[in-house]
C-alpha positions in Angstrom: 19.2 30.6 7.1 19.4 34.4 7.0 16.1 35.9 7.9 17.3 39.4 8.8 15.1 42.3 7.4 16.6 44.4 4.7 14.4 47.3 5.7 12.7 48.4 9.0 9.2 47.6 7.5 10.2 44.2 6.1 8.7 42.2 9.0 6.4 40.3 6.6 9.3 38.7 4.7 11.1 38.0 8.0 8.0 36.1 9.3 7.8 34.1 6.1 11.5 33.2 6.3 11.2 31.9 9.9 7.9 30.1 9.1 9.7 28.3 6.2 12.2 27.0 8.8 9.3 25.8 11.0 7.8 24.1 7.9 11.0 22.3 7.1 11.2 21.0 10.7 7.6 19.7 10.3 8.4 17.9 7.0 11.7 16.3 7.9 10.6 14.0 10.8 11.9 10.4 11.0 8.5 8.9 10.5 5.1 10.1 9.5 3.2 11.6 12.4 -0.3 10.4 11.4 -2.9 10.3 12.8 -1.5 13.5 14.3 -0.7 16.4 12.0 3.0 17.2 11.4 4.0 20.5 13.2 7.2 22.5 13.4 8.1 25.4 15.6 11.0 27.8 16.1 11.6 30.4 18.8 13.3 33.6 17.5 15.0 36.3 19.5 17.0 39.2 18.1 16.7 37.7 14.6 18.2 34.4 15.6 16.6 31.0 16.1 17.2 30.0 19.8 14.9 27.0 19.8 13.6 24.4 17.4 11.0 21.7 17.7 8.9 19.2 15.7 6.2 16.8 16.7 7.2 13.2 16.1 3.9 11.4 16.5 1.1 10.4 18.9 2.1 10.6 22.5 5.2 12.6 21.8 5.7 16.2 22.9 4.3 18.8 20.7 6.6 21.0 18.6 6.0 24.2 20.7 7.3 22.8 24.1 10.2 21.1 22.4 11.3 24.5 20.9 10.6 26.3 24.2 12.7 23.8 26.2 15.6 24.4 23.8 15.2 28.2 24.1 15.0 28.1 27.9 14.8 31.5 29.7 15.8 33.3 26.5 12.2 32.7 25.3 10.9 35.6 27.4 10.0 38.4 25.0 10.8 36.3 21.9 8.6 35.3 19.0 7.3 31.7 18.5 6.7 30.6 14.9 4.5 27.5 14.6 3.0 25.8 11.5 -0.3 25.1 13.3 -2.2 27.0 15.9 -1.2 25.9 19.4 -3.6 23.6 21.1 -5.7 24.6 24.1 -7.1 21.1 24.9 -5.7 18.0 26.6 -5.3 14.9 24.5 -2.4 12.5 24.9 -0.3 15.4 26.0 -0.9 18.6 27.9 -2.2 21.7 26.1 0.5 24.0 24.6 -0.9 27.5 25.3 -0.3 27.5 29.1 3.3 26.5 28.5 3.7 29.2 25.9 2.2 31.8 28.2 4.5 30.7 31.1 7.6 31.0 28.9 7.1 34.7 28.5 6.7 34.5 24.7 5.4 37.9 23.6 4.4 37.2 20.0 3.1 34.0 18.3 3.0 33.6 14.5 0.9 30.7 13.3 0.6 29.6 9.7 -3.0 28.4 10.0 -5.8 28.1 12.5 -6.2 24.5 13.7 -9.1 22.9 11.8 -9.7 20.5 14.7 -13.1 21.5 16.2 -11.6 20.9 19.7 -9.3 23.8 19.0 -11.0 25.9 16.3 -9.2 29.2 17.2 -9.3 28.6 20.9 -5.5 28.5 21.3 -5.1 31.9 19.6 -8.0 33.4 21.6 -6.4 32.2 24.9 -3.1 33.8 24.1 -4.6 37.1 22.8 -6.8 37.4 25.9 -3.7 37.3 28.0 -1.8 39.9 26.1 0.2 37.9 23.6 0.3 39.2 20.0 -1.0 36.5 17.7 -0.8 36.5 13.9 -2.3 33.8 11.7 -1.8 33.2 8.0 1.9 33.3 7.3 2.8 30.7 4.6 -0.7 29.4 5.1 -0.9 27.5 1.7 2.2 25.5 2.4 1.1 24.7 6.0 -2.4 23.6 4.9 -0.9 21.4 2.2 1.3 19.7 4.8 -1.7 18.8 7.0 -4.2 18.3 4.2 -4.9 14.6 5.0 -5.7 15.5 8.6 -8.0 18.2 7.4 -10.1 16.5 4.8 -10.6 13.3 6.9 -11.9 15.4 9.8 -8.9 14.4 12.0 -8.7 10.9 10.5 -12.2 9.8 11.0 -11.3 7.6 8.0 -8.2 6.8 5.9 -7.0 9.5 3.5 -6.7 8.4 -0.1 -4.5 10.0 -2.7 -4.6 8.8 -6.3 -1.5 9.1 -8.4 -1.6 8.5 -12.1 0.9 9.0 -14.9 -0.4 9.0 -18.4 0.5 9.9 -22.0 -1.1 12.6 -24.1 -3.4 10.0 -25.6 -4.5 8.8 -22.1 -2.4 5.6 -21.9 -0.8 4.3 -18.7 1.7 2.0 -20.4 2.4 0.0 -23.6 0.6 -3.3 -24.0 2.2 -6.1 -21.9 2.9 -8.2 -25.0 4.9 -5.4 -26.6 7.3 -5.0 -23.7 10.6 -6.7 -23.6 10.8 -7.5 -19.9 9.1 -6.9 -16.5 11.0 -3.8 -15.7 8.8 -0.7 -15.0 8.0 1.5 -18.0 8.4 5.2 -17.2 6.4 7.7 -19.2 7.6 10.6 -17.1 11.1 12.0 -16.6 13.4 11.8 -13.6 12.1 15.0 -12.0 8.5 13.8 -12.0 9.5 10.4 -10.6 11.5 12.1 -7.9 8.3 14.0 -6.9 6.4 10.8 -6.8 8.9 9.2 -4.4 8.6 12.3 -2.2 4.9 11.9 -2.1 5.2 8.2 -1.3 7.2 9.1 1.8 4.3 11.1 3.1 1.8 8.2 3.1 1.6 5.0 5.2 0.7 2.6 2.3 1.3 2.6 -1.4 -1.2 0.3 -3.2 -1.3 -1.1 -6.7 -3.2 -3.8 -8.5 -2.1 -7.3 -9.3 -1.6 -6.4 -13.0 0.9 -3.7 -12.1 2.9 -6.2 -10.0 2.9 -8.8 -12.8 3.9 -6.2 -15.5 6.4 -3.9 -13.6 7.6 -5.8 -10.5 7.6 -2.5 -8.6 9.2 -1.7 -5.3 6.8 1.1 -4.3 9.3 2.8 -2.1 10.7 6.4 -1.9 14.3 5.6 -2.7 14.7 8.6 -5.1 14.0 10.9 -2.2 16.2 9.1 0.3 18.6 12.0 0.6 15.9 14.7 0.8 15.9 16.3 4.3 12.4 17.7 4.1 10.4 14.4 3.9 10.1 11.6 6.4 13.0 9.2 6.6 10.8 6.1 6.9 9.7 4.2 3.8 6.0 3.6 3.2 4.5 0.1 3.4 3.7 -1.5 0.1 0.7 -3.6 -1.0 -1.3 -4.9 -3.9 -4.8 -6.1 -4.7 -5.2 -9.7 -5.8 -8.8 -10.9 -5.3 -8.1 -14.6 -5.9 -4.4 -14.8 -4.8 -3.4 -15.8 -8.3 0.0 -14.1 -8.2 2.7 -16.1 -6.5 5.7 -14.5 -8.2 6.8 -12.6 -5.1 7.2 -8.9 -4.4 10.2 -6.5 -4.3 9.8 -5.8 -0.5 10.6 -7.9 2.6 7.1 -7.4 3.9 3.9 -6.2 2.3 0.1 -6.4 2.3 -2.0 -8.4 -0.1 -5.7 -7.4 -0.2 -7.7 -10.5 -1.3 -11.3 -11.6 -1.6 -12.8 -13.6 1.3 -13.4 -16.6 -0.9 -9.6 -16.9 -1.4 -8.9 -17.8 2.2 -8.4 -21.5 1.4 -6.3 -21.3 -1.8 -3.0 -23.1 -1.8 -1.1 -20.0 -2.9 -1.8 -18.4 0.5 1.2 -20.1 2.2 3.6 -19.2 -0.6 2.7 -15.6 -0.3 3.0 -15.6 3.4 6.4 -17.2 3.3 7.5 -14.5 0.9 6.6 -11.8 3.4 3.1 -11.0 2.4 0.4 -10.3 5.0 -2.9 -11.2 3.4 -5.9 -9.0 4.3 -9.3 -10.4 3.3 -11.9 -7.9 2.1 -15.5 -8.0 0.9 -16.1 -8.4 -2.8 -18.4 -6.5 -5.1 -19.7 -7.3 -8.6 -16.4 -6.0 -10.3 -13.8 -7.3 -7.8 -12.8 -6.2 -4.3 -15.0 -3.5 -2.8 -12.8 -0.4 -2.5 -14.7 0.7 0.7 -13.9 -2.7 2.3 -10.2 -2.2 1.3 -10.3 1.2 3.0 -12.0 -0.1 6.1 -9.5 -3.0 6.5 -6.6 -0.5 5.9 -7.9 1.7 8.6 -8.2 -1.3 11.0 -4.5 -2.0 10.3 -3.7 1.6 11.5 -3.1 3.0 8.1 -4.0 6.7 8.2 -2.9 7.7 4.7 -2.6 5.7 1.5 -1.6 6.3 -2.1 -3.4 4.4 -4.9 -1.0 4.1 -7.9 -3.1 1.9 -10.1 -3.2 0.4 -12.6 -6.2 2.0 -14.3 -8.7 -0.6 -13.1 -7.9 -0.2 -9.5 -7.8 3.6 -9.9 -11.2 3.7 -11.6 -12.8 1.5 -8.9 -11.7 3.9 -6.2 -12.9 6.9 -8.3 -16.3 5.2 -9.0 -16.7 4.7 -5.2 -16.0 8.4 -4.6 -13.1 7.5 -2.2 -10.4 9.7 -3.7 -9.5 12.8 -1.6 -6.7 14.1 -3.9 -5.8 13.2 -7.5 -2.2 13.8 -8.5 -1.7 13.3 -12.2 1.5 13.5 -14.2 1.1 14.2 -17.9 3.9 13.0 -20.1 4.4 14.6 -23.6 4.4 11.3 -25.4 1.9 9.4 -27.5 1.7 5.6 -27.1 -1.0 4.6 -29.5 -1.7 0.9 -28.7 -1.5 0.7 -24.9 -3.2 0.2 -21.6 -5.9 2.9 -20.9 -8.8 3.4 -18.7 -11.3 0.6 -18.5 -14.3 2.0 -20.4 -16.9 0.5 -18.1 -15.1 1.5 -14.9 -14.2 5.0 -16.1 -17.8 5.6 -17.3 -19.2 4.7 -13.9 -16.9 7.2 -12.2 -18.1 10.2 -14.1 -21.0 11.1 -11.9 -18.5 11.6 -9.1 -16.1 13.6 -11.2 -16.5 17.0 -9.4 -12.8 17.7 -8.4 -11.3 21.1 -7.7 -8.1 22.2 -9.4 -5.6 23.1 -6.7 -2.2 23.3 -8.4 -0.4 23.0 -11.7 3.4 22.4 -11.7 6.0 21.5 -14.2 8.7 18.8 -13.6 11.1 18.9 -16.5 9.1 17.9 -19.6 6.1 16.7 -17.6 3.1 18.5 -16.3 1.6 17.7 -12.9 -1.9 18.7 -11.8 -3.4 18.3 -8.3 -7.2 18.1 -8.0 -8.9 17.8 -4.6 -12.3 16.5 -3.8 -12.7 19.2 -1.2 -11.9 22.7 -2.4 -8.4 23.6 -1.2 -8.9 27.3 -1.8 -12.2 27.5 0.2 -10.6 25.6 3.1 -7.6 27.9 3.0 -9.9 30.9 3.5 -11.4 29.1 6.5 -8.1 28.4 8.4 -6.6 31.9 8.1 -9.4 33.7 9.8 
């Protein structure tokens, strides 16, 4: 990566270039770092990267000391680029700022201030008070998006939930089951949009669908289309589906998976068939319209699932929306009209509307398809808070 300035006053573009390298390190870890935020760091001296580091998960060294160890004595007088403000508190590992100060780093460029109240600008203040130049806000939008699940759950006080939908122009998820020729998935969107979905799957611990989707599509719910992408985690997400009465015994396209079922289904005969197939059954409380989404979320959290993607179908999606449990809604709009097809359940969709106050964060185009991201918490307002 060439980050040399073209002009003497082009330091801003140089900072952006090296921060992009740090962001790539944060994204391309072997496994997801949750419940810790992903962080990348590079040490730069004389326009060249002399140290690289990324955080690999709880209990593992933070990105800054990894990069500083690689840089060694050459770090003295160098610049440290890090995607998240260095920490000044002790958790599973020692704080980073004393290590940075001891290395002789003269300048620290952080993408965003740490939203963790234990840090809350403390790392930057510690370094500034001791003569280190600290700059915050370089590539801040990209860095905040990377740690968004960590931010909106207040450092994972609960499981982060992202809803993914893909619909036609007339609001349909798929053709009617009886009009389909086989159980293969029906794709409304093109290959570029599907590739983006697989990238997003690799960022979460669990991908969840409803029983109807399993019956109709026989999905794999993995990130195979992004397998060769260097800037997403290597590990596949866990897959799961919701089946309140354990009525589906047709198997699943994964060696192991979760099945979220109602408590009254604990004694059904199908339980042993599902478990032999690799399914781990998780019993949840039930509400008047099926499994209670809050109970699903609580059980997922107890299983150590920090982030999950709800992919539908529409009944499962609407139940999470009605319960106001969606943090981010990613919708892909395909330029097709289906006519007779599977749409939103009118009762479920109607009950969701009082909780419909989402904030538009981003609009992107993937080939012929349009993707929108809406967040429950305002991304733009949060961004202004973490670059101060």
